[in-house]
Backbone as a chain_set.jsonl record, in Angstrom:
{"seq": "MYGNDEIISHLQANKILALKLDHAVTAVGQQVANQVETLGKGATRLLYYTSCFTDEYNDVCQKQKTEDLRFRNGVIRIIQNGDVVYNMLHIYFEEIFKYKTNDQLEYIKKQLMAVNVHIAASSLTGAGYALAAATSVRIGLSLSVQLSSLTGRAAGTVAGVVTTYGLVQKAADSAHRLSVRYPAYYAALYAQELEMMYFLIEPVFERAGALEVQWSDSNIASIITRMIR", "coords": {"N": [[133.48, 45.887, 103.861], [131.118, 44.838, 101.45], [130.572, 41.419, 100.508], [130.332, 39.552, 97.414], [127.955, 37.956, 97.456], [126.488, 39.213, 99.445], [126.061, 41.729, 98.338], [124.517, 41.092, 96.113], [122.244, 40.02, 97.396], [121.417, 42.301, 98.749], [120.748, 44.017, 96.632], [118.7, 42.552, 95.46], [116.806, 42.575, 97.496], [116.238, 45.309, 97.618], [115.12, 45.62, 95.114], [112.781, 44.121, 95.322], [111.434, 45.583, 97.318], [111.135, 47.984, 95.946], [109.43, 47.218, 93.872], [107.157, 46.488, 95.319], [106.517, 48.95, 96.454], [105.981, 50.402, 94.147], [103.715, 49.053, 93.188], [101.979, 49.575, 95.29], [101.733, 52.381, 95.194], [100.596, 52.647, 92.678], [98.158, 51.336, 93.093], [96.986, 52.971, 95.064], [96.842, 55.352, 93.629], [95.005, 54.62, 91.639], [92.806, 54.146, 93.237], [92.281, 56.677, 94.261], [91.686, 58.007, 91.877], [89.374, 56.631, 91.127], [87.724, 57.393, 93.217], [87.514, 60.154, 92.84], [86.232, 60.17, 90.361], [83.813, 58.976, 91.097], [82.797, 60.881, 92.901], [82.397, 62.978, 91.129], [80.393, 61.935, 89.447], [78.402, 61.669, 91.337], [77.897, 64.335, 92.084], [76.933, 65.308, 89.672], [74.606, 63.772, 89.388], [73.114, 64.662, 91.59], [72.765, 67.261, 90.759], [71.109, 66.87, 88.583], [68.786, 66.34, 89.902], [67.684, 68.761, 90.383], [65.994, 69.158, 88.344], [63.567, 68.327, 89.166], [62.105, 70.455, 89.956], [61.063, 71.593, 87.746], [58.601, 71.253, 85.258], [59.111, 70.375, 82.643], [61.313, 68.744, 82.748], [60.557, 66.638, 84.269], [60.469, 63.916, 83.724], [63.119, 63.092, 83.818], [63.693, 63.374, 86.503], [61.86, 61.523, 87.632], [62.854, 59.172, 86.531], [65.366, 58.947, 87.786], [64.54, 58.694, 90.436], [63.281, 56.218, 90.336], [65.482, 54.604, 89.708], [67.015, 54.999, 92.031], [65.369, 53.757, 93.928], [65.329, 51.094, 93.01], [68.021, 50.499, 93.164], [68.358, 50.646, 95.921], [66.775, 48.443, 96.665], [68.305, 46.385, 95.619], [70.61, 46.591, 97.209], [69.507, 45.934, 99.662], [69.044, 43.236, 99.236], [71.676, 42.32, 99.272], [72.435, 42.969, 101.908], [70.808, 41.288, 103.3], [72.162, 38.977, 103.152], [72.106, 37.804, 100.671], [73.512, 36.307, 97.86], [74.064, 38.147, 95.426], [75.739, 38.255, 93.257], [76.184, 35.588, 92.494], [73.509, 35.005, 91.864], [73.089, 36.692, 89.638], [74.933, 35.646, 87.84], [73.891, 33.081, 87.521], [71.439, 33.649, 86.267], [72.423, 34.709, 83.903], [73.732, 32.475, 82.714], [71.574, 30.766, 82.478], [70.216, 32.068, 80.474], [71.932, 31.83, 78.223], [72.169, 29.099, 77.908], [69.657, 28.001, 77.567], [68.546, 27.273, 75.121], [70.192, 25.34, 74.145], [71.129, 22.198, 72.789], [71.499, 18.745, 73.905], [73.727, 17.648, 72.628], [75.164, 19.941, 71.954], [75.748, 20.946, 74.499], [77.349, 18.883, 75.426], [79.516, 19.182, 73.717], [80.471, 21.714, 74.513], [81.214, 21.06, 77.106], [83.352, 19.282, 76.606], [85.14, 21.023, 75.351], [85.77, 22.695, 77.469], [86.952, 20.893, 79.253], [89.215, 20.342, 77.837], [90.845, 22.478, 78.36], [91.297, 22.158, 80.967], [89.163, 22.863, 82.634], [86.548, 22.076, 84.628], [83.174, 21.438, 84.74], [80.866, 20.578, 86.995], [78.17, 19.351, 86.308], [75.061, 18.079, 87.298], [73.203, 17.043, 85.623], [72.914, 16.748, 82.096], [71.562, 19.109, 80.99], [70.12, 22.257, 79.925], [69.283, 23.79, 82.158], [70.535, 22.459, 84.298], [73.198, 22.74, 83.598], [73.488, 25.503, 83.608], [73.235, 26.071, 86.319], [75.491, 24.694, 87.34], [77.605, 25.948, 85.965], [77.373, 28.609, 86.845], [77.937, 28.244, 89.556], [80.598, 27.3, 89.46], [81.963, 29.475, 88.264], [81.423, 31.481, 90.127], [82.771, 30.564, 92.404], [85.342, 30.845, 91.513], [85.656, 33.574, 91.373], [86.874, 36.506, 92.977], [85.344, 38.491, 94.115], [84.46, 41.133, 96.228], [81.667, 41.936, 97.764], [80.945, 44.524, 99.219], [79.355, 47.157, 99.886], [79.72, 49.276, 101.618], [82.42, 49.822, 101.698], [82.763, 50.89, 99.235], [81.229, 53.185, 99.161], [82.281, 54.697, 101.157], [83.156, 55.671, 104.518], [82.169, 57.925, 105.673], [79.337, 58.403, 105.556], [77.414, 60.135, 106.471], [78.273, 62.656, 105.948], [78.611, 65.509, 103.711], [80.304, 64.873, 101.576], [80.139, 62.105, 101.738], [77.461, 61.633, 101.079], [77.397, 62.615, 98.438], [79.217, 60.862, 97.265], [77.856, 58.442, 97.571], [75.647, 58.886, 95.89], [77.088, 59.039, 93.576], [77.872, 56.406, 93.283], [75.404, 55.205, 92.824], [74.872, 56.399, 90.373], [76.888, 55.275, 88.81], [75.999, 52.644, 88.841], [73.566, 52.953, 87.494], [74.447, 53.827, 84.979], [75.859, 51.57, 84.166], [73.801, 49.652, 84.084], [72.283, 50.739, 82.029], [74.047, 50.474, 79.846], [74.075, 47.704, 79.67], [71.4, 47.196, 78.978], [71.363, 48.067, 76.38], [73.29, 46.512, 75.059], [72.694, 43.832, 75.656], [69.74, 43.115, 75.729], [67.932, 41.033, 76.508], [69.135, 39.759, 78.701], [69.309, 41.927, 80.419], [66.546, 42.389, 80.829], [65.882, 40.051, 82.171], [67.361, 40.334, 84.54], [66.169, 42.665, 85.465], [63.596, 41.803, 86.056], [64.095, 40.476, 88.383], [64.837, 42.478, 90.031], [67.552, 43.196, 89.935], [69.075, 44.534, 88.131], [70.349, 46.942, 88.711], [72.476, 46.149, 90.161], [74.248, 45.09, 88.466], [76.614, 46.395, 87.869], [78.508, 45.434, 89.592], [79.542, 43.104, 88.528], [80.175, 43.786, 85.976], [82.882, 44.469, 85.086], [84.053, 41.897, 85.019], [82.486, 40.612, 83.106], [83.069, 42.183, 80.89], [85.801, 41.704, 80.544], [85.721, 38.999, 79.921], [84.342, 38.97, 77.581], [81.601, 38.532, 77.562], [79.222, 39.556, 76.627], [78.745, 39.305, 73.936], [76.907, 39.461, 70.914], [76.308, 37.191, 69.395], [76.809, 33.819, 70.2], [78.952, 31.213, 69.626], [79.303, 27.694, 70.229], [81.935, 27.13, 70.977], [82.81, 29.664, 71.663], [81.33, 30.143, 73.954], [82.486, 28.321, 75.719], [85.01, 29.488, 75.896], [84.38, 31.926, 77.086], [83.474, 31.125, 79.629], [85.821, 30.0, 80.606], [87.534, 32.269, 80.676], [86.165, 33.788, 82.556], [86.466, 32.275, 84.877], [89.227, 32.211, 85.182]], "CA": [[133.028, 45.862, 102.468], [130.228, 43.744, 101.133], [130.973, 40.369, 99.596], [129.459, 39.475, 96.244], [126.651, 37.417, 97.831], [125.779, 40.234, 100.217], [125.656, 42.78, 97.4], [123.404, 40.561, 95.325], [121.075, 39.94, 98.284], [120.998, 43.673, 99.027], [120.105, 44.529, 95.426], [117.446, 41.825, 95.283], [115.874, 43.084, 98.506], [115.818, 46.642, 97.189], [114.251, 45.469, 93.949], [111.49, 43.665, 95.83], [110.807, 46.728, 97.978], [110.76, 48.956, 94.917], [108.261, 46.695, 93.173], [106.022, 46.584, 96.233], [106.172, 50.366, 96.561], [105.383, 50.792, 92.868], [102.366, 48.498, 93.154], [101.178, 50.283, 96.286], [101.452, 53.718, 94.671], [99.655, 52.477, 91.568], [96.858, 50.996, 93.665], [96.463, 54.176, 95.715], [96.495, 56.288, 92.573], [93.77, 54.16, 91.01], [91.736, 54.32, 94.205], [91.969, 58.109, 94.289], [91.036, 58.322, 90.605], [88.016, 56.1, 91.195], [86.965, 58.207, 94.164], [87.237, 61.434, 92.186], [85.218, 59.901, 89.346], [82.551, 58.721, 91.788], [82.314, 62.172, 93.4], [81.914, 63.742, 89.981], [79.116, 61.369, 89.038], [77.424, 61.982, 92.381], [77.54, 65.753, 91.979], [76.104, 65.446, 88.467], [73.295, 63.181, 89.661], [72.4, 65.594, 92.466], [72.394, 68.417, 89.94], [69.958, 66.47, 87.781], [67.585, 66.371, 90.74], [67.067, 70.096, 90.318], [64.955, 69.096, 87.315], [62.291, 68.039, 89.817], [61.39, 71.708, 90.149], [60.537, 72.064, 86.463], [57.735, 70.244, 84.66], [59.626, 69.858, 81.382], [62.32, 67.719, 83.015], [60.027, 65.753, 85.3], [60.775, 62.529, 83.381], [64.476, 62.824, 84.315], [63.568, 63.226, 87.962], [61.182, 60.266, 87.925], [63.772, 58.091, 86.162], [66.369, 58.818, 88.846], [63.88, 58.189, 91.637], [63.089, 54.784, 90.125], [66.803, 53.982, 89.819], [67.376, 55.017, 93.449], [64.564, 52.747, 94.615], [65.765, 49.765, 92.594], [69.351, 50.33, 93.741], [68.14, 50.337, 97.338], [66.286, 47.074, 96.773], [69.449, 45.507, 95.375], [71.461, 46.637, 98.402], [68.807, 45.166, 100.692], [69.312, 41.829, 98.949], [73.036, 42.034, 99.738], [72.433, 43.042, 103.372], [70.11, 40.095, 103.794], [73.056, 37.849, 102.87], [71.84, 37.194, 99.374], [74.667, 36.39, 96.971], [73.524, 38.673, 94.175], [76.676, 37.94, 92.184], [75.815, 34.248, 92.042], [72.194, 35.084, 91.229], [73.226, 37.299, 88.316], [75.631, 34.673, 87.0], [72.944, 31.999, 87.222], [70.497, 34.172, 85.277], [73.165, 34.832, 82.648], [73.944, 31.157, 82.113], [70.263, 30.265, 82.071], [69.883, 32.724, 79.208], [72.715, 31.346, 77.08], [72.071, 27.648, 77.767], [68.285, 27.508, 77.531], [68.199, 26.716, 73.82], [71.237, 24.411, 73.728], [70.786, 20.775, 72.786], [72.428, 17.909, 74.665], [74.971, 17.53, 71.861], [75.894, 21.201, 72.093], [76.251, 20.997, 75.867], [78.445, 17.918, 75.504], [80.647, 19.788, 73.015], [80.999, 22.77, 75.399], [81.877, 20.365, 78.212], [84.635, 18.768, 76.123], [86.002, 22.171, 75.119], [86.232, 23.151, 78.785], [87.864, 19.88, 79.792], [90.475, 20.429, 77.086], [91.668, 23.523, 78.998], [91.324, 21.799, 82.389], [88.053, 23.481, 83.365], [85.559, 21.022, 84.797], [81.876, 21.872, 85.229], [80.237, 19.392, 87.578], [76.719, 19.399, 86.123], [74.422, 16.829, 87.709], [72.499, 16.533, 84.451], [73.325, 17.457, 80.895], [70.45, 19.922, 80.502], [70.431, 23.682, 80.007], [69.1, 24.259, 83.534], [71.581, 21.88, 85.135], [74.489, 23.315, 83.226], [73.481, 26.895, 84.059], [73.492, 26.021, 87.76], [76.864, 24.262, 87.569], [78.514, 26.97, 85.452], [77.303, 29.756, 87.762], [78.644, 27.865, 90.787], [82.036, 27.227, 89.175], [82.482, 30.827, 88.042], [81.337, 32.233, 91.393], [83.854, 30.106, 93.269], [86.599, 31.366, 90.98], [85.73, 35.026, 91.473], [87.268, 37.024, 94.291], [84.642, 39.764, 94.265], [84.027, 41.465, 97.576], [80.481, 42.77, 97.621], [80.772, 45.311, 100.429], [79.076, 48.495, 99.382], [80.202, 50.288, 102.555], [83.787, 50.187, 101.33], [82.694, 51.66, 97.998], [80.602, 54.477, 99.408], [83.05, 55.443, 102.143], [82.627, 55.552, 105.876], [81.563, 59.182, 106.108], [78.072, 58.457, 104.829], [76.599, 61.232, 106.952], [78.826, 63.93, 105.519], [78.245, 65.918, 102.363], [81.108, 64.063, 100.651], [79.602, 60.756, 101.761], [76.205, 61.641, 100.319], [77.733, 62.775, 97.027], [79.845, 59.615, 96.823], [76.796, 57.447, 97.466], [74.92, 59.165, 94.651], [77.99, 58.681, 92.489], [77.792, 54.946, 93.129], [74.118, 54.935, 92.18], [74.993, 56.797, 88.974], [77.682, 54.228, 88.157], [75.115, 51.49, 88.669], [72.592, 53.295, 86.462], [75.162, 53.83, 83.694], [76.16, 50.176, 83.857], [72.538, 49.011, 83.713], [71.901, 51.251, 80.708], [74.899, 49.823, 78.845], [73.611, 46.32, 79.531], [70.112, 47.197, 78.279], [71.644, 48.287, 74.964], [74.125, 45.45, 74.497], [72.099, 42.504, 75.831], [68.411, 43.42, 76.286], [67.289, 39.875, 77.129], [69.734, 39.573, 80.027], [68.861, 43.076, 81.218], [65.153, 42.16, 81.197], [65.862, 38.98, 83.171], [67.821, 40.922, 85.799], [65.161, 43.646, 85.89], [62.491, 41.059, 86.646], [64.52, 40.072, 89.73], [65.311, 43.705, 90.683], [68.995, 43.064, 90.084], [69.795, 45.218, 87.052], [71.176, 48.007, 89.274], [73.641, 45.523, 90.778], [75.094, 44.54, 87.399], [77.927, 47.054, 87.872], [79.429, 44.643, 90.41], [80.172, 42.068, 87.715], [80.438, 44.283, 84.625], [84.285, 44.29, 84.67], [84.287, 40.487, 84.72], [81.819, 40.334, 81.839], [83.809, 42.875, 79.833], [87.058, 40.982, 80.342], [85.441, 37.688, 79.355], [83.603, 39.102, 76.33], [80.379, 37.776, 77.829], [78.033, 40.192, 76.071], [78.719, 39.234, 72.485], [75.546, 39.256, 70.426], [76.174, 35.8, 68.969], [77.758, 32.909, 70.837], [79.119, 29.841, 69.149], [79.556, 26.826, 71.385], [83.331, 27.293, 71.39], [82.913, 30.969, 72.325], [80.78, 29.992, 75.304], [83.533, 27.662, 76.506], [86.071, 30.474, 76.125], [83.86, 32.905, 78.041], [83.497, 30.502, 80.954], [87.238, 29.872, 80.988], [88.057, 33.601, 81.04], [85.506, 34.214, 83.798], [87.034, 31.532, 85.999], [90.645, 32.497, 85.334]], "C": [[132.147, 44.623, 102.257], [130.909, 42.708, 100.264], [129.985, 40.318, 98.437], [128.049, 39.001, 96.595], [125.822, 38.46, 98.579], [125.267, 41.35, 99.317], [124.449, 42.331, 96.592], [122.127, 40.509, 96.162], [120.5, 41.328, 98.557], [120.231, 44.241, 97.833], [118.75, 43.852, 95.199], [116.386, 42.325, 96.261], [115.348, 44.453, 98.114], [114.861, 46.576, 96.007], [112.851, 45.053, 94.384], [110.735, 44.814, 96.489], [110.321, 47.753, 96.97], [109.507, 48.512, 94.18], [107.01, 46.812, 94.042], [105.555, 48.032, 96.362], [105.459, 50.838, 95.302], [103.945, 50.296, 92.774], [101.451, 49.239, 94.118], [100.771, 51.654, 95.78], [100.433, 53.639, 93.545], [98.258, 52.207, 92.083], [96.204, 52.214, 94.307], [96.02, 55.193, 94.673], [95.197, 55.919, 91.891], [92.587, 54.372, 91.936], [91.303, 55.786, 94.263], [91.222, 58.512, 93.019], [89.589, 57.836, 90.598], [87.136, 56.94, 92.108], [86.586, 59.545, 93.553], [86.143, 61.261, 91.135], [83.845, 59.712, 89.987], [81.948, 60.01, 92.323], [81.732, 63.005, 92.27], [80.558, 63.256, 89.516], [78.027, 61.695, 90.057], [76.956, 63.419, 92.31], [76.63, 65.981, 90.778], [74.701, 64.906, 88.713], [72.472, 64.086, 90.569], [71.946, 66.824, 91.7], [71.167, 68.101, 89.099], [68.662, 66.534, 88.592], [66.941, 67.753, 90.796], [65.981, 70.146, 89.261], [63.591, 68.8, 87.919], [61.451, 69.3, 89.991], [60.813, 72.261, 88.852], [59.769, 70.938, 85.785], [58.361, 69.595, 83.426], [60.681, 68.776, 81.571], [61.857, 66.719, 84.079], [60.358, 64.293, 85.017], [62.166, 62.137, 83.862], [64.433, 62.558, 85.809], [62.949, 61.885, 88.317], [62.077, 59.066, 87.615], [64.803, 57.873, 87.265], [65.749, 58.29, 90.131], [63.662, 56.675, 91.535], [64.409, 54.039, 90.266], [67.245, 53.92, 91.279], [66.657, 53.899, 94.205], [65.053, 51.342, 94.284], [67.182, 49.482, 93.075], [69.227, 49.956, 95.212], [67.684, 48.901, 97.522], [67.404, 46.056, 96.538], [70.371, 45.45, 96.58], [70.831, 45.841, 99.54], [69.032, 43.673, 100.492], [70.692, 41.429, 99.458], [73.083, 41.993, 101.264], [71.788, 41.803, 103.981], [70.87, 38.807, 103.447], [72.695, 37.101, 101.582], [73.055, 37.371, 98.48], [74.179, 36.843, 95.599], [74.45, 38.383, 93.001], [76.367, 36.553, 91.616], [74.474, 34.281, 91.306], [72.285, 35.651, 89.817], [73.943, 36.367, 87.349], [74.69, 33.551, 86.572], [71.952, 32.436, 86.147], [71.165, 34.273, 83.909], [73.306, 33.477, 81.965], [72.622, 30.484, 81.738], [69.89, 30.807, 80.699], [70.641, 32.097, 78.04], [72.628, 29.835, 76.881], [70.659, 27.153, 77.466], [67.879, 26.896, 76.194], [69.252, 25.712, 73.303], [70.75, 22.965, 73.801], [71.802, 20.005, 73.631], [73.766, 17.764, 73.948], [75.818, 18.788, 71.979], [76.501, 21.324, 73.49], [77.43, 20.046, 76.051], [79.696, 18.477, 74.833], [81.295, 20.87, 73.888], [81.769, 22.147, 76.554], [83.251, 19.859, 77.796], [85.627, 19.903, 75.862], [86.58, 22.696, 76.438], [87.236, 22.162, 79.388], [89.221, 19.933, 79.1], [91.408, 21.488, 77.666], [91.636, 23.366, 80.521], [90.315, 22.589, 83.22], [86.933, 22.452, 83.421], [84.289, 21.591, 85.427], [81.115, 20.644, 85.71], [78.72, 19.498, 87.502], [76.119, 18.048, 86.491], [73.633, 16.199, 86.572], [72.87, 17.384, 83.248], [72.103, 18.135, 80.266], [70.845, 21.384, 80.623], [70.347, 24.201, 81.433], [70.207, 23.746, 84.446], [72.935, 22.483, 84.852], [74.596, 24.77, 83.665], [73.819, 26.965, 85.549], [74.95, 25.694, 88.04], [77.865, 25.321, 87.115], [78.538, 28.181, 86.369], [78.071, 29.475, 89.046], [80.149, 27.879, 90.576], [82.646, 28.612, 89.003], [82.486, 31.609, 89.344], [82.458, 31.837, 92.336], [85.184, 30.693, 92.824], [86.756, 32.861, 91.097], [86.104, 35.437, 92.888], [86.625, 38.384, 94.511], [84.208, 39.951, 95.715], [82.862, 42.434, 97.48], [80.199, 43.469, 98.945], [80.591, 46.762, 100.005], [79.578, 49.581, 100.325], [81.601, 50.748, 102.199], [83.816, 51.009, 100.049], [82.159, 53.059, 98.245], [81.375, 55.315, 100.421], [82.385, 55.365, 103.503], [81.916, 56.819, 106.34], [80.234, 59.398, 105.407], [77.213, 59.638, 105.252], [77.102, 62.592, 106.521], [78.373, 64.257, 104.108], [78.995, 65.08, 101.341], [80.582, 62.642, 100.582], [78.326, 60.638, 100.959], [76.478, 61.718, 98.827], [78.342, 61.495, 96.473], [78.808, 58.518, 96.654], [75.995, 57.652, 96.189], [75.785, 58.867, 93.433], [77.955, 57.197, 92.21], [76.49, 54.544, 92.444], [74.192, 55.281, 90.695], [75.824, 55.787, 88.188], [76.813, 53.004, 87.87], [74.113, 51.74, 87.55], [73.236, 53.281, 85.082], [75.445, 52.404, 83.228], [74.915, 49.442, 83.381], [72.095, 49.458, 82.322], [72.736, 50.598, 79.608], [74.439, 48.387, 78.596], [72.314, 46.257, 78.735], [70.288, 47.367, 76.778], [72.338, 47.077, 74.343], [73.489, 44.066, 74.597], [70.728, 42.676, 76.498], [67.755, 42.248, 77.02], [67.825, 39.642, 78.543], [69.322, 40.711, 80.955], [67.428, 42.846, 81.712], [65.041, 41.09, 82.283], [66.324, 39.49, 84.536], [66.777, 41.891, 86.352], [63.994, 42.952, 86.588], [62.797, 40.633, 88.074], [65.014, 41.259, 90.565], [66.811, 43.663, 90.949], [69.769, 43.87, 89.042], [70.704, 46.331, 87.577], [72.385, 47.466, 90.031], [74.605, 44.962, 89.729], [76.492, 45.152, 87.4], [78.959, 46.278, 88.676], [80.181, 43.607, 89.582], [80.502, 42.554, 86.307], [81.906, 44.142, 84.218], [84.619, 42.849, 84.298], [83.685, 40.133, 83.363], [82.563, 40.977, 80.674], [85.097, 42.118, 79.505], [86.826, 39.658, 79.621], [84.741, 37.772, 78.005], [82.248, 38.425, 76.399], [79.126, 38.363, 77.19], [78.034, 40.232, 74.548], [77.302, 38.887, 72.027], [75.314, 37.793, 70.04], [77.232, 34.945, 69.666], [77.795, 31.591, 70.077], [79.412, 28.996, 70.377], [80.993, 26.973, 71.888], [83.54, 28.631, 72.09], [82.396, 30.903, 73.756], [81.814, 29.341, 76.217], [84.65, 28.641, 76.84], [85.638, 31.507, 77.15], [83.926, 32.352, 79.458], [84.92, 30.4, 81.476], [87.799, 31.215, 81.446], [87.424, 34.114, 82.323], [86.165, 33.556, 85.013], [88.478, 31.932, 86.264], [90.944, 33.972, 85.312]], "O": [[132.393, 43.545, 102.798], [131.715, 43.042, 99.396], [128.935, 40.959, 98.474], [127.063, 39.555, 96.108], [124.614, 38.574, 98.374], [124.162, 41.856, 99.514], [123.489, 43.079, 96.409], [121.058, 40.905, 95.697], [119.285, 41.521, 98.595], [119.187, 44.871, 98.004], [117.781, 44.497, 94.798], [115.219, 42.479, 95.902], [114.157, 44.732, 98.257], [113.919, 47.362, 95.905], [111.856, 45.57, 93.877], [109.542, 44.999, 96.249], [109.238, 48.321, 97.114], [108.626, 49.322, 93.894], [105.941, 47.186, 93.56], [104.356, 48.309, 96.379], [104.472, 51.57, 95.366], [103.059, 51.029, 92.335], [100.29, 49.5, 93.806], [99.615, 52.055, 95.911], [99.519, 54.46, 93.463], [97.284, 52.769, 91.583], [95.012, 52.46, 94.118], [94.968, 55.818, 94.805], [94.377, 56.788, 91.594], [91.497, 54.731, 91.491], [90.111, 56.093, 94.307], [90.248, 59.263, 93.073], [88.692, 58.535, 90.127], [85.961, 57.171, 91.822], [85.462, 60.017, 93.729], [85.24, 62.091, 91.025], [82.841, 60.221, 89.488], [80.74, 60.224, 92.221], [80.7, 63.656, 92.433], [79.671, 64.058, 89.221], [76.881, 61.963, 89.695], [75.766, 63.7, 92.455], [75.673, 66.752, 90.853], [73.718, 65.515, 88.293], [71.273, 64.263, 90.352], [70.871, 67.365, 91.96], [70.291, 68.947, 88.919], [67.582, 66.754, 88.043], [65.79, 67.893, 91.207], [65.145, 71.05, 89.261], [62.567, 68.996, 87.265], [60.234, 69.224, 90.153], [60.142, 73.293, 88.865], [60.235, 69.799, 85.744], [58.166, 68.404, 83.186], [60.921, 67.978, 80.665], [62.672, 66.043, 84.706], [60.513, 63.505, 85.95], [62.386, 60.996, 84.269], [65.064, 61.625, 86.307], [63.446, 61.184, 89.198], [62.064, 58.069, 88.337], [65.08, 56.733, 87.636], [66.381, 57.51, 90.844], [63.833, 55.944, 92.511], [64.459, 52.968, 90.872], [67.787, 52.906, 91.72], [67.258, 53.19, 95.012], [65.179, 50.498, 95.172], [67.511, 48.332, 93.365], [69.913, 49.053, 95.689], [68.15, 48.211, 98.429], [67.445, 45.003, 97.176], [70.861, 44.379, 96.937], [71.528, 45.157, 100.29], [69.193, 42.93, 101.46], [70.868, 40.341, 100.007], [73.693, 41.097, 101.848], [72.187, 41.34, 105.05], [70.308, 37.711, 103.446], [72.961, 35.906, 101.447], [73.574, 38.481, 98.358], [73.915, 36.022, 94.721], [73.989, 38.278, 91.865], [76.299, 36.374, 90.4], [74.321, 33.661, 90.254], [71.632, 35.15, 88.902], [73.597, 36.307, 86.169], [74.69, 33.127, 85.416], [71.659, 31.677, 85.224], [70.555, 33.963, 82.885], [73.03, 33.347, 80.773], [72.569, 29.715, 80.779], [69.322, 30.097, 79.869], [70.06, 31.859, 76.982], [72.971, 29.334, 75.81], [70.486, 25.979, 77.138], [66.958, 26.081, 76.145], [69.194, 25.292, 72.147], [70.059, 22.566, 74.739], [72.835, 20.548, 74.021], [74.818, 17.757, 74.588], [77.041, 18.714, 72.091], [77.643, 21.759, 73.638], [78.393, 20.367, 76.747], [80.808, 18.272, 75.319], [82.52, 20.936, 73.992], [82.834, 22.63, 76.938], [84.213, 19.992, 78.552], [86.821, 19.757, 76.124], [87.744, 23.091, 76.5], [88.247, 22.566, 79.963], [90.247, 19.612, 79.698], [92.623, 21.41, 77.487], [91.91, 24.31, 81.263], [90.584, 22.939, 84.369], [86.432, 22.01, 82.387], [84.33, 22.158, 86.519], [80.763, 19.772, 84.915], [78.059, 19.71, 88.519], [76.601, 17.003, 86.054], [73.415, 14.988, 86.548], [73.108, 18.586, 83.368], [71.673, 17.784, 79.168], [71.791, 21.719, 81.335], [71.213, 24.953, 81.881], [70.75, 24.491, 85.262], [73.728, 22.709, 85.766], [75.673, 25.223, 84.053], [74.596, 27.817, 85.979], [75.582, 26.336, 88.879], [78.86, 25.569, 87.797], [79.607, 28.726, 86.646], [78.77, 30.345, 89.566], [80.893, 28.403, 91.404], [83.721, 28.891, 89.533], [83.445, 32.322, 89.638], [83.038, 32.696, 93.001], [86.046, 31.001, 93.647], [87.861, 33.382, 90.941], [85.705, 34.802, 93.864], [87.256, 39.311, 95.021], [83.662, 39.041, 96.34], [83.042, 43.608, 97.154], [79.319, 43.056, 99.7], [81.56, 47.491, 99.795], [79.839, 50.7, 99.884], [81.94, 51.919, 102.372], [84.774, 51.74, 99.797], [82.593, 54.015, 97.603], [81.146, 56.52, 100.528], [81.205, 55.034, 103.621], [81.144, 56.783, 107.299], [80.016, 60.419, 104.754], [76.372, 60.098, 104.48], [76.411, 63.591, 106.717], [77.827, 63.411, 103.4], [78.413, 64.625, 100.357], [80.571, 62.03, 99.514], [78.125, 59.659, 100.241], [75.878, 60.987, 98.039], [78.032, 61.085, 95.354], [78.872, 57.745, 95.698], [75.697, 56.689, 95.482], [75.273, 58.487, 92.38], [78.002, 56.768, 91.058], [76.474, 53.656, 91.591], [73.651, 54.561, 89.855], [75.508, 55.476, 87.04], [76.888, 52.41, 86.794], [73.839, 50.847, 86.749], [72.646, 52.783, 84.123], [75.291, 52.077, 82.052], [74.96, 48.701, 82.399], [71.594, 48.656, 81.534], [72.207, 50.215, 78.565], [74.418, 47.917, 77.459], [72.141, 45.364, 77.905], [69.476, 46.88, 75.991], [72.008, 46.669, 73.229], [73.71, 43.218, 73.733], [70.577, 42.412, 77.69], [67.096, 42.447, 78.041], [67.06, 39.364, 79.467], [69.024, 40.49, 82.129], [67.132, 43.082, 82.883], [64.22, 41.198, 83.195], [65.753, 39.127, 85.565], [66.532, 41.931, 87.558], [63.469, 43.449, 87.585], [61.888, 40.449, 88.883], [65.541, 41.078, 91.662], [67.282, 44.036, 92.024], [70.999, 43.886, 89.07], [71.723, 46.635, 86.956], [73.225, 48.239, 90.491], [75.656, 44.422, 90.074], [77.451, 44.505, 86.98], [80.16, 46.445, 88.464], [81.322, 43.268, 89.893], [81.06, 41.793, 85.517], [82.169, 43.728, 83.089], [85.385, 42.61, 83.364], [84.31, 39.433, 82.566], [82.674, 40.386, 79.599], [85.436, 41.92, 78.338], [87.646, 39.243, 78.802], [84.562, 36.749, 77.344], [81.794, 37.821, 75.427], [78.071, 37.729, 77.211], [77.396, 41.095, 73.944], [76.597, 38.116, 72.677], [74.257, 37.229, 70.322], [78.407, 35.311, 69.712], [76.766, 30.935, 69.912], [79.732, 29.526, 71.441], [81.235, 26.943, 73.095], [84.354, 28.729, 73.008], [82.953, 31.529, 74.657], [81.994, 29.765, 77.359], [85.179, 28.623, 77.951], [86.436, 31.921, 77.992], [84.382, 33.033, 80.377], [85.187, 30.68, 82.645], [88.462, 31.294, 82.48], [88.08, 34.808, 83.1], [86.389, 34.199, 86.039], [88.913, 31.99, 87.414], [92.103, 34.369, 85.43]]}, "num_chains": 1, "name": "protein.A"}
C-alpha cells in the first residue's frame, strides 16, 4: 500500500502529465485548424485565378499577380538572411517617433524605466530612439521566420501548392488590413517591398495595440512594453 507521501507524489506526477497532454492536444488542434484555414484560403485564391480568362475580372487577376510577385520578393529577403522582422519594426518606430520632441522622448523613456524597460538609445532623437526601440523589441520577440514550416514540406504536391497560395492569401489579407488601419505605415513598408511580410508580426501588433490612430506618449510606452513582454 502506498504511503501518504507516495500517493501525493503519484497524484502530482499524474497532474503534470495531464497538463502536458492537454497543452499538446490544444497545440495540435490549433495547428490543424490553422492548416485547414490556410488550405481554404489557398483554394479560394486559386479559384480567383480563373478570372484571368475573363476580361471583366482582369483587375482581380492582375492584383493577385502583383501580390504574388511582392510576396516572392519578401521571401527572397528572408532567404538572403535579411531580418525583415527587425526592418519592419524599425520602420514602424521611425514613423511614430519622427515628430517627437526631445522632451517627449525623455518622457517616454521615463515611463519605460518605471516598468523596468530600458531602451539604450545612443542619442535622444527620433531616429536614434527608433533604432534602439526596434532592437529592444526584436530581441524580446521569439518569432521564427521560417516560411518552409508554414507552407509544409510537400511543396511539390497539390496540397503543398494550395497551402502556399493560402499563405500568400493570408499575407495579402494582412497587408490590406494594415493599409486601412495605418496607411502611412503600409506605404512605408510598401516602399521597401515588405508589406506582404507584415503578417509575420501582425499578431504582435494586435496584442500590443500598435495600430491605434492616435498615440499619446504614455500609450507609446505601453505599446513598447507589451511588445517586449
